[in-house]
C-alpha positions in Angstrom: 22.2 -6.3 -12.6 19.7 -6.6 -14.4 16.1 -6.1 -14.2 14.8 -9.5 -15.3 17.4 -11.2 -12.6 15.3 -10.6 -10.1 11.8 -9.4 -12.0 8.4 -11.7 -11.6 8.0 -13.1 -15.3 4.1 -13.0 -16.6 2.4 -12.0 -13.6 -1.8 -11.8 -13.5 -3.1 -8.5 -15.0 -6.5 -7.1 -15.3 -7.3 -6.7 -19.0 -10.4 -3.5 -19.2 -12.7 -3.0 -19.0 -13.2 -5.2 -16.3 -16.2 -4.6 -13.2 -15.4 -4.2 -9.8 -16.1 -7.5 -8.1 -14.3 -9.5 -11.1 -11.0 -7.3 -9.8 -12.4 -7.9 -6.3 -12.2 -11.9 -6.9 -8.8 -11.7 -8.5 -6.8 -10.0 -5.6 -9.4 -13.1 -3.1 -7.5 -15.3 -5.8 -4.3 -14.0 -5.7 -3.0 -12.2 -2.3 -1.3 -9.3 -3.8 -2.1 -5.9 -3.6 -1.8 -4.2 -7.1 -2.4 -6.4 -9.9 -0.7 -4.2 -13.6 -3.6 -3.3 -16.2 -3.5 -3.7 -19.5 -5.9 -3.1 -22.9 -8.6 -5.7 -23.6 -6.8 -5.5 -27.8 -4.2 -4.1 -27.6 -1.9 -5.3 -24.8 -0.7 -2.0 -24.0 0.0 -1.2 -20.1 -2.8 1.2 -18.7 -1.8 1.4 -15.6 -2.3 0.0 -11.7 -4.9 -1.3 -9.8 -4.6 -1.7 -6.0 -6.4 -3.3 -3.3 -7.0 -0.2 -1.7 -8.0 1.9 -4.5 -10.8 -0.4 -5.1 -11.6 -1.0 -1.2 -11.9 2.9 -0.6 -13.9 4.1 -3.2 -16.8 1.4 -3.1 -19.1 3.6 -5.3 -17.6 4.0 -8.2 -18.0 0.3 -10.9 -15.7 1.8 -13.5 -13.1 0.3 -12.8 -11.0 2.2 -15.3 -11.7 5.1 -12.9 -9.8 4.1 -10.0 -6.5 2.9 -12.2 -3.2 4.7 -11.5 -2.3 5.4 -14.7 1.4 7.1 -13.5 3.4 4.5 -12.8 7.3 3.4 -12.9 7.9 1.3 -16.4 11.4 -0.1 -17.1 12.4 -2.8 -19.6 13.5 -5.9 -18.9 17.5 -5.3 -19.8 17.1 -2.2 -16.8 20.0 -2.2 -14.6 18.6 -2.6 -11.1 19.2 1.1 -10.1 17.3 2.6 -12.7 14.4 0.6 -11.8 15.1 1.3 -7.6 15.5 5.0 -8.4 12.5 4.9 -9.5 10.1 3.5 -7.3 12.0 6.1 -5.0 11.3 8.9 -7.0 7.0 7.8 -7.8 6.7 6.2 -4.2 5.1 3.3 -5.1 6.6 -0.2 -4.8 6.9 -1.9 -7.9 7.2 -1.2 -11.0 6.2 -2.8 -14.4 8.7 -4.4 -17.0 7.7 -4.3 -20.7 8.9 -5.5 -23.8 9.8 -2.8 -26.5 5.7 -2.3 -27.6 4.8 -1.5 -23.6 3.4 -5.0 -23.5 3.5 -6.2 -19.8 6.4 -8.9 -19.3 7.1 -8.9 -15.5 6.9 -6.8 -12.6 9.6 -6.0 -10.1 8.3 -5.4 -7.0 10.4 -4.0 -3.4 9.7 -7.9 -1.8 11.9 -9.8 -4.8 14.4 -7.6 -4.2 14.4 -7.6 -0.8 13.9 -11.8 -1.0 15.9 -12.4 -4.3 18.7 -9.6 -3.8 19.4 -7.9 -0.2 18.8 -10.6 1.7 21.4 -13.1 -0.4 23.7 -10.4 -0.1 26.3 -10.6 2.7 28.5 -7.6 1.7 25.4 -6.0 3.4 26.3 -6.9 6.8 28.7 -4.7 6.8 25.6 -1.8 6.3 23.5 -0.1 9.4 20.6 0.9 8.9 21.4 3.5 10.8 20.7 6.6 7.5 17.9 4.9 6.3 15.1 4.3 8.6 12.4 6.0 9.5 12.7 7.9 12.1 9.4 10.1 12.2 6.7 8.1 12.6 2.9 7.7 13.2 1.6 6.0 15.4 -1.4 5.2 17.2 -3.4 4.9 20.8 -4.5 1.0 21.3 -8.1 2.2 22.1 -8.6 4.1 18.3 -11.2 2.8 16.9 -10.4 1.0 12.9 -11.6 3.9 10.8 -9.8 6.0 12.3 -6.7 4.1 12.9 -7.4 3.7 8.7 -7.6 7.7 8.5 -4.0 7.4 9.9 -2.3 5.3 7.9 -3.6 7.3 5.5 -2.1 10.4 5.9 0.8 9.0 7.2 1.2 7.0 3.8 1.9 3.9 5.2 0.7 0.3 5.3 1.2 -0.5 9.0 1.4 1.6 12.3 2.4 1.3 15.6 0.6 1.1 18.5 1.1 2.4 21.8 0.3 2.2 24.8 -1.3 4.8 27.7 1.9 5.0 29.0 3.7 5.5 25.5 4.9 2.1 25.2 5.4 -0.2 21.6 2.4 -3.0 22.1 1.6 -3.9 18.5 1.6 -3.2 14.8 -1.3 -2.4 13.1 -1.5 -3.2 8.9 -3.9 -1.9 5.9 -4.8 -5.2 4.9 -5.7 -5.4 9.1 -7.9 -3.4 9.0 -9.5 -3.7 5.7 -10.0 -7.4 5.7 -12.9 -7.0 8.2 -14.0 -4.4 6.0 -17.4 -4.3 3.5 -19.7 -2.5 1.7 -22.8 -1.2 2.5 -25.7 1.1 0.2 -26.6 4.3 2.4 -29.0 6.4 2.1 -28.2 10.2 1.6 -29.5 13.4 1.3 -28.4 16.5 -0.4 -30.3 20.3 0.2 -31.8 21.9 -3.1 -31.7 25.4 -3.7 -34.0 27.1 -6.2 -33.2 30.1 -9.0 -35.1 33.6 -8.2 -37.4 33.2 -10.5 -38.8 29.5 -8.3 -38.3 30.5 -4.7 -41.3 31.5 -4.5 -43.4 28.4 -5.7 -41.2 27.2 -3.1 -42.5 27.1 0.6 -39.7 24.7 1.9 -36.4 23.5 1.4 -36.2 20.0 -1.1 -33.8 17.5 -0.8 -32.7 15.1 -3.1 -32.5 11.4 -1.3 -29.7 9.1 -3.1 -28.4 5.9 -2.6 -24.8 6.0 -1.8 -22.0 2.5 -1.6 -20.1 3.6 1.7 -16.9 1.4 3.5 -18.1 -0.1 7.2 -15.3 -1.2 9.5 -16.3 -2.8 12.6 -16.7 -1.1 15.7 -14.0 -1.6 17.8 -10.6 -1.0 18.8 -7.7 -1.2 16.6 -5.8 -3.1 19.6 -8.1 -5.9 18.7 -6.9 -6.6 15.2 -3.1 -5.5 15.9 -0.3 -7.9 15.2 1.2 -8.7 19.0 3.3 -10.6 18.2 6.5 -7.8 17.4 10.1 -8.2 15.4 11.7 -5.6 15.9 15.2 -3.9 14.6 17.3 -1.5 16.3 19.5 1.6 14.4 23.2 -0.6 14.4 21.4 -3.6 12.5 22.8 -4.6 9.5 21.0 -4.0 6.0 21.5 -7.6 5.5 20.0 -8.5 9.1 16.6 -7.2 8.7 16.1 -8.2 4.6 16.7 -11.3 6.5 13.9 -10.4 9.1 11.2 -9.2 6.4 11.8 -12.6 4.1 12.0 -14.6 7.3 8.3 -13.6 8.7 6.7 -12.2 5.6 6.2 -8.3 6.8 7.3 -5.0 5.0 8.3 -3.1 8.4 9.6 -3.3 11.7 10.1 -1.2 13.9 12.8 0.3 15.7 13.6 0.4 19.3 16.5 1.3 21.5 17.2 0.5 25.0 14.8 -1.1 27.1 11.8 -0.7 23.8 12.1 3.1 23.8 10.3 3.3 19.8 12.7 5.7 17.9 11.4 4.9 14.1 10.5 2.1 11.6 12.4 0.9 9.0 10.3 -0.3 5.6 11.4 -2.2 3.0 11.3 0.7 1.0 14.0 2.5 2.7 16.8 0.0 2.6 16.2 -0.2 -1.1 17.9 2.7 -0.9 21.3 1.0 -0.3 21.8 0.0 -3.8 21.6 3.2 -4.6 24.4 4.2 -3.3 26.8 1.0 -4.4 
């Protein structure tokens, strides 16, 4: 199967130079996690900008400084396996599809592959997720403050994380977008100590400080259980790749907690995990 069969053509792009606010408006309008970034003059691919990078670096106004430039790119006639291999090797959820002049003509995401291929391939009913789901996953306690929960997500390099109660039972899932949508950028005053050179020491009777203004991402002071998703969609170790893909499409989610027996959490199956089956075909 060729990349062009599954890709989304003519995606929305961001042209450099661009401002942070302009890009945030695009994210709000199109409700996606990232955009390809191109050079305004040459139209050539520069990289990708994600909503996470914009929100987590509130003090950076120059969008060019936030663009991830080392991103996977493929041609429309490349085999799907090449695209999947690039996603997995670079740990990136999308590849940009470019023409011979390196101009963006499409985007192929993990979601595209799940929706347009895995969820429609009934041959995958015979392949279980046993060998694909993540067995070592991070969790957060229901009373964890949002700022700590976001830190846990970043350390796990995950988009969502299970929430457990006092007994360690799974009670919900929290997504990075659930946390970031309640955030706001504020301006705060910071101070830093100034040090004098040895020649100036005799002049200074006290340690001077420099005051400066800085933008910071502020999260509400409430526990993660206040925003988590309590309506869990789960998988079991012996569920098929096809059935998991169907659930992801139906509920518009990218990961399912994997449980055994009476709800024992044993891992997470992500859309990034099940596309690996393509390389084994």
